[in-house]
N, C-alpha and C positions, 0 to 999 in steps of 0.2 A: 658608633663607638662613643661610650659615655666617658668624659674626663672628669676625674675626681681629685680633689685636693687632700692630702694627707693632714690630720690633725696635727699640731704642734702644741704640746703641754707646755704652758707657758712658764711653770716654775722650773722645768728641767732645762728648757732653753735659757732662763735667766742664770740658773746655777752654772751652766756651762760657760756662758759669756763672763760671769764673775770668776770663773776659773782661769780665764784667759784664752779660751778657744773663740776663734774668729767668729763674728755675729751670724754669717751666713752658715758657716759650718754648725754652729751651735743649733740654729733652727733646723738644718738638715738632720743632725744626729739624734735630737730630741724627738723628731717624727718617726725616727725609726727605733725608738724604744731605748735611747741611751740616757739614763738619769742623772749621773755625774761624770766629773772628770776622771773618777776611778775607773769607770766603765772603758775608758779610752785608754788606759794604762796598758802599752803592750809589752811591758817588760817580761823576759823570760819568766821571772819569778812569779808572775801572775798567770802562767799557765797551771791549769788543772794538773794535780799530781798524778803520776802513774799508777799509785796505790789505788786510785778509785776504779781503775779499768780491770773489770773481772778477768782473771787468767794472765794478767801481764806478770804477776809475780811467779806463777807456776811455769810461764813461758820462759823467763829469766833463768830460773833454776835449769829447766831442760836444756837450754843453750849454753849455760856457763858449764854443765856438766859435759855436753858436746865438745865445747872448744877445748876442755881440759884432757879430754879423751882423744883429742886430735881426729875427731869424726868428721866425716864428710858431709856438708850441707847442700841441699840444693833447694832453691827458690822456685816456685811454680807461680808465674805470673799472668795477670790478665793482659789482654792485647789492646788496652786504650791507656790514656794518658797517665789516669790514675795509677794503672797498673804497672806502667814501664817506670813511673817516677818511684812507685812504692819498691819495685824490683832493685833499681839503682840505689835506692836508700838503704835496702836490706843489704845489698852486696858491699857498698861502701862502709856501711856501719859495722857489719860484722867483722869484715877485715880490720877496721880500726880497732876493733875491740879484742883482737887477738885470734879470730878465726882464720886458720891456715888454709881450710880446703873450702871454698864457696863458689858454687857454680849457680846456673840459672836456666830455667827452661820455660819457654812461652808457647803455649798452643797457637796452632794456626787456625785463624778464624774459620777458613773454609774446610779443610780437611778435619781439624780436631774438635772444632766447636768450641764452647765456652766452659772454662772450669776445668777443676782435676777430675779427669774421667779414668776410668780404669786403664785404658791404654796409655795415657800420661803417666799413670803411677808406674806401669811396668817399664816405660822407658827411663824414668827417674832411677828404678831399681836396677836396670841395665848398666846405666852409667857409673854404679858403684857408690850410691849415696847411702848414707846411713839415717840422716835426718831431712824430712820434707818440709818444707815451710810454704804454705800459700800466702800470697798477697793480693788483696783486693779480689779475692774468690775463694771458695772453699766451704761456706757456710751451708750451701745447697748440694755439696759433692758427697753424699751419702756412700753412693757405690765407690767411688774413685778412693775416699778415705779408707773404706773397707779392705778395697784391693791392696792400697799400699800397706796397711797394717798385717795383712796376710803375708805381704812379700818380706817382711819383718822390718819395714821402715818406722821409725818413730816420726810421727805426724803432728804439726803445729799448725793450726789454722788461724790466720789473721785476715779479718773481713770487716765490711761495715754493712753489708747487704742485710736485708730483713730475712731472719731465718724462716725455714718452713716449719711443718708440723713435726718433722723429725730431724734432730741434730746429728751431724756425723760423728762417728765414733773415734775422734782424734784423741790422742794424748792430751793436748790442751787446745781450748779455742779461745781467741782473744777478739771479741766483737762487742761493741757497744750496745748492739741491738739484740744481744743473746739474752734470753730469761734469767733474771737474778742481778744482771749488771746495771749498777747505780752510777755509773759514769755519767756525768752531766751533759757532756756533748755528744748527743746521738747523732749529730750530723758530721761527725770527723770522717775524713775521706779515707780511703784504704792505705794511702801514703803516710797519713798521720797515726793511724792504729801502728803500722810498721815502725814509725819513728818512736812512739810510746814505748813499743816492745825493747827497742834499743835502749831508751832511758832506764827502764826498769832492769835490763841486762847490765848496763854499766854499774847500777847501785849494787847488784847482787855481786858482780866482780870486786866492786869496792869493799863489800862486806867481807870477801873471802881474802882481803888482802892483796889482790892482783895488782891494784894501784890505789893511790890515795886522792884526795880531792884535787891537790897539787898536780899530780902526774897522770890523771885520768885523761883519756882523748877527749876533745872537744868535739861534741856532735852537732854544734850550732852551725858547722859548715854543711851540713846537710839540709838547712831551712831553705835555701832557694828551691831545692828539689821539692820539697814539701808544699812550699807555697804554690809552685806551679801545678802540681797535682790536684791540690785542693781547689783551686779556681777553675782549673780545666774540667773537673769531674762536676761542676755546678752543684756542689753540696751547699747547704744553708750556712752562710757565714755567721754563725753565732759568735759570741764573745772569744771563744778558745780558738775558734778557726781564723777569726779575724787577727788574733795575736799572732799565730802561726804565720799567717800570710804577711803581716807587718815586718815580722822579724826578717822572714825571706827576702822581701823587697829592700829591706835596709841594707843588707848584705850586697844584693846585686847592684844597687847603686854605688856603693862603695867600692866596687869592683870586685869583691870577693865571691865569684861565681865559678862554677866548673866550666871547663873550656868548651863543653858541648851546648850549654845555654848561651856562652857568649856568641858561639859560632851561629846559633839560632837567631840571635838578635840581629846579627850582621847581615844574614840571607833574607831577613823579614824587613831589613830597612829601618829597624828600630834601634834606639839609643838606650843601651842598659843603664847608663847614667841617671836615665829619667824612667826607668821602668814603672810600669803601671799594672793594675790587675787587668787593664783592657789587653794589654801586650799578651798576658798569660793566656786568656779567653778566646783572642781573635788572632794572633800571631803565631805564639810558640806552640800552644796546645794543638791546633789543627794540623801542624806540620808533624808533630809526633803522631797523632792519631792517625794521619794519613798511612803511616806505615803499616798500621795493624788493620787498616781497611782495605788497603790493595796489595800490599807485599808482605813484608815480615816483620813484626814488631821488633824483632833482634836489631834491626837497623836503628831503631828508637833507643833501645836499651845501651847498645855499644856507644851510641852518642852521648848519653848521659853518664856512661862510666869511664870514657877515656880522658886522659889528662894530656894527650898530645894536641895541640893546637891545630896542626895541619891534619891529622886524621879526622879531628871534629870539624874542620871546614868542609873536608871531602863528604863526611856523612851528612853534615847539615844541607849541602848543594843537592845531594840525593834525594833527602826528604822534601827540599822545596820542590824538585820536579815532581816527585810522587803528589805532592799536594795540588800543583796545578792540574795534574791529570784528575786527581778527585774532583776538583771543580767543575772540570768538562763533564765529567761522567755525573755529577750530581746535579748540573743544569739541564742536562737532557733529561734525566730521571725525572726531575722536579716539575719539568714543563709537562711530561707525560702522566705523571701521577696527578697533577692538578686538572688535568683533562679527564681522567678517570673519575676523580672525585666529584667534579662538577656535573659529570654524566649521570651521577646518583640522584640528583633531585633537579626540580625544574628551576630556570633561572630566577624566577620571581618567588620560589619558595624558600623556605629557611632550611639549611642543612639538617640531615639527621642528627641526633644527639651524639653519635660517634660514628667514625669512619674506618674502614678497614680496606686498604688498597693492594692489588697484586697484579704483576705483570710478568709472563716468563722470562722477559729481557731484562728485568730489574738486576742490579748488581748488589749482593747481600752486604758487601761493605759499607754502603752508604745509605742503607734503608733508614738508618736513625736519623741521619741528617735531614733526609727528604721528609719523614715523618714530622720533625721538628717544623720545617718550613711550612708544611700543611697545616700543622696545628695552629702556627702564627697566623696564616692566611684566613683560615675559616674559624677559628676559636672552637675548635671541637677536639676531643680525644681522639688521638689518630694513630692507627697502626699501618704501617707499610711493610709488605711481604715481598721476599724474593725465593726463587727455587734454590734449594742446597746444591751445591756440586760436590759435597763429600762423597767419598766412595761409600757405596751401598744405601745412599740417601735419596735414592729416586723417588721423584713425587713427595719429597717432604719440603716443607716451606718454613724459612727462618724470618720471624717478624720482629720488628723493633717499634716501640709505641712512645709517645709522649703527650702529657696530659695537660690539662687546664686547672686552675685553681678549684678545689672543691670536688675532685674526682681522683681518689688514690687507685693509681692504674694496678699496681700489684695486688691489692684487695679486689680490684674487679676482676682480674684473672683468676684470683683463688675462687671467686663466686662462679665464675664461667666453668671452672674445672668441676664444681661441686655440682652443679646443674647439669653438665654434660660431660659425664665421665668418658674419658678416652680420647676427647677431643684435643685437649692440650697434651702433647707428649711431655713437655717440661716448660718451666716458666720460672721467672724471678725478677727482682728489680726494687724500685722505690715508688713513692708516691707520683713523682711526676715523670719518670721513665723505667720502662721495663721491656722485658724480651720473652719471646716465647717460640716454641716449635710446634707446627701442627702438621697432618697430612693434608695433602692437596685436596683430597676429597671432602675434607672437613672445614675447608675454608668458608662457604657460604653459612655452615651452621655456627662458627665462630662469629662471623659477620653479626648475624642476627643477635646472637647470645650477648655479644658485646653492647649492641645498640639497646637491648632490652634492659641491661643493668644501667646504662647511661640514662635511659628514659625514666628509669626508677629513681635514681640518685640525684639528677640534675634538674633544677627547675629553670623557668625562664629568665629568671634574674641571673642565674650563675652562667647561663648560655649567652648572656650580652656581654659583649666584649667591654672591658673596663681598663683604663690606663690611670693608675694612680701617679699624681704629680705633686710637686711641691710648690705649686701656685706662682704668682708673678715673680718675674726677676726684678728686684730692685735697681733701676739703671745704672747706680754707681758701681755695681758689681760687673758690669757688661765690660771687662777688660781681660787682656790676655793673661797677665799674671794670677787674676782670679780663676781662670780656668786651668791654670797649672796648678794651684791650689786645690781645686776640686780633685782634679786627676790623681793627684798625689796620694790621696786618701784611699783607704782600702773599701772597695764596693764590689758587689756581687749578688748571688742568689740569697734571698732573705735579708739583704742590706743593699737594697737597690740604689745605683747610681742616680745622681739628680737629674729629674726631668721636670722643667717648669712648664707652666701653661698660662697663657693669658690671650685675649684679643689683641691681634696685630692688623696693620693695614697692609694690604698686599697691592704695591705699586706696580708692579710687571712680574711675569713668568714666561719661562720658555723651557722646552724640553733640551736635555743635552744627552747625548750618547743613545738616543731613543727611548730611553727607560727611566731617565731620572728628571725631576723638576727644579730647575734653578729659579730662585725666587729673589726679588728686591722687595724688602719690608720696610714698616716704619714701626719700631719697637719704642712705645712711650715717647712718640714724636721724633725719634732719631733713627736716620737710616741705617740699615743693616742687612747683609745678604744671608740668605738661606738656601738650604738644599734639602730636597726629600727625595732619597734613594729609593729606586723601585717603584715610584709612584709616577704615574703620567696624566690623571685627571686634574683639569684645573680648579683652582681655589677661587671662591668668591672674593669681592673687592675687601671685604673684613671677614677674619675667620679667627675662631678660638683654636690656637694651635698648641700641642704638647710639643716641647723640644728640649734638646741637649745642647750644651755649649761646646763649641771647638773653637781652637785658635789655629790658624793656618797663616801660611807665610806668602807673600806676593812682593818680589823685587826688594827683598830685604826687609819688608815691614810686615810685622804680625799683627793680626786683626781677629776680631772674634766673628764668628758666623754661626747661625742657628741650625742644628740638624732636626729636621721635623720627624717627630715619632708618630704623629697623628693628628686628625683634625674632628672636632665634636661634630656629632650629627648622625 
């Protein structure tokens, strides 16, 4: 691993300090592209206006007309945390804005597959809906939208995924990544897109005189859900996304959160008054995602919709149990997948440029998580496949991939599809994560084709694992209150949480739990504890470590320890 230190533009860091930003935070923010205190202003007024989002105005008119005509609306959601929060935001928001008939439908991952398919459109029509609204899906649903329109449904697609060569024939499409959209935040999550549609709808209803600025419903109550979905979907936290997340966190910390989120914090053992983006990404998000992976995402959506604390506690406990089951399944699959992957190359050889792994016993609900773990371990673009158990899908494989910087996964799949027509039944996704469906007989062809693209696109420098850090930690900031200050900021994809790096003395080390390395260190001459989770190999007496800060409590005393992320070498 090569440990690198981010450049810190001195003028930007100085300007932030002069504006009253803590010196350490000023250094960290400047290294991540923040140039002035104005960039850190997370007021709602600083959000990008909905008018810049192509289709938002037309969506507002369609929905306002539907509400006025008492039409029945049905939201078709995705089965991940972004889709679940987008659905809850849509249902809650539309009801706030006067919609009398709002229902939702979420496909089953195994039986229905992803997105708005023709059978899903038929189910929506059978339920008596007049308007079909997709959230966090739909941009690739050409056939599903066509079927919905043929059945007489009006269709509004709200999505953030990259479009294919053909756009669906919906009445309105709202997607920042569609051709001709100049909305600055291309990384907005599906839940963010739905929130923006609601902002546009409120403005349209205001223009029609349904209510005025004083009497209009306050949509900021939805921001905790927007924040959770944005972080959990691992979209890039550009300035607009950071503002959405910051606003949501502020409300959660003040106790202004839905009953379902409060219950999730409770079962996860986290304090909502001190909520952080880490809670979203590692505590709440996985519990909601577990429903879509192993059970029915309706559980997750119902949790986010209920205002009954007792019902929320019951649903949160159920999701917590499903998440524990998910962890057990993932652990076994991860070990098995790692054995298969490591069997693809000699122990002393470098891994191939990309990896594709399949086993008939893999569970399709956790292939994405396992792909991420393999990618992290081997630093290669990785796809993990499982056999589909959907009716009529014998010998069909569903794969989920995760990538490394410099390898756009969806574009790679597009090239594979062009070079090998018929191999990919369908595919979609982003630069860093994508999914696809193939016939089992085409697995070897897909594997070779993906490796070929990776060999062409990735050079030795890109394939070397690099860890960007913030350099040495000044010893005066090695304090529990400083850890709290760091954790309270908005961090995530594209705005990485602080990781420091410097040479330390390793005083002693021992294994705990058979798979973690507990350390006694000297950091700039001062003793400090450290832990390296999931690592068992001993460290030399002096080592250049990359580490994060954590404050733990022992016998009522809070102290700082280092969470090791890597070692140079």
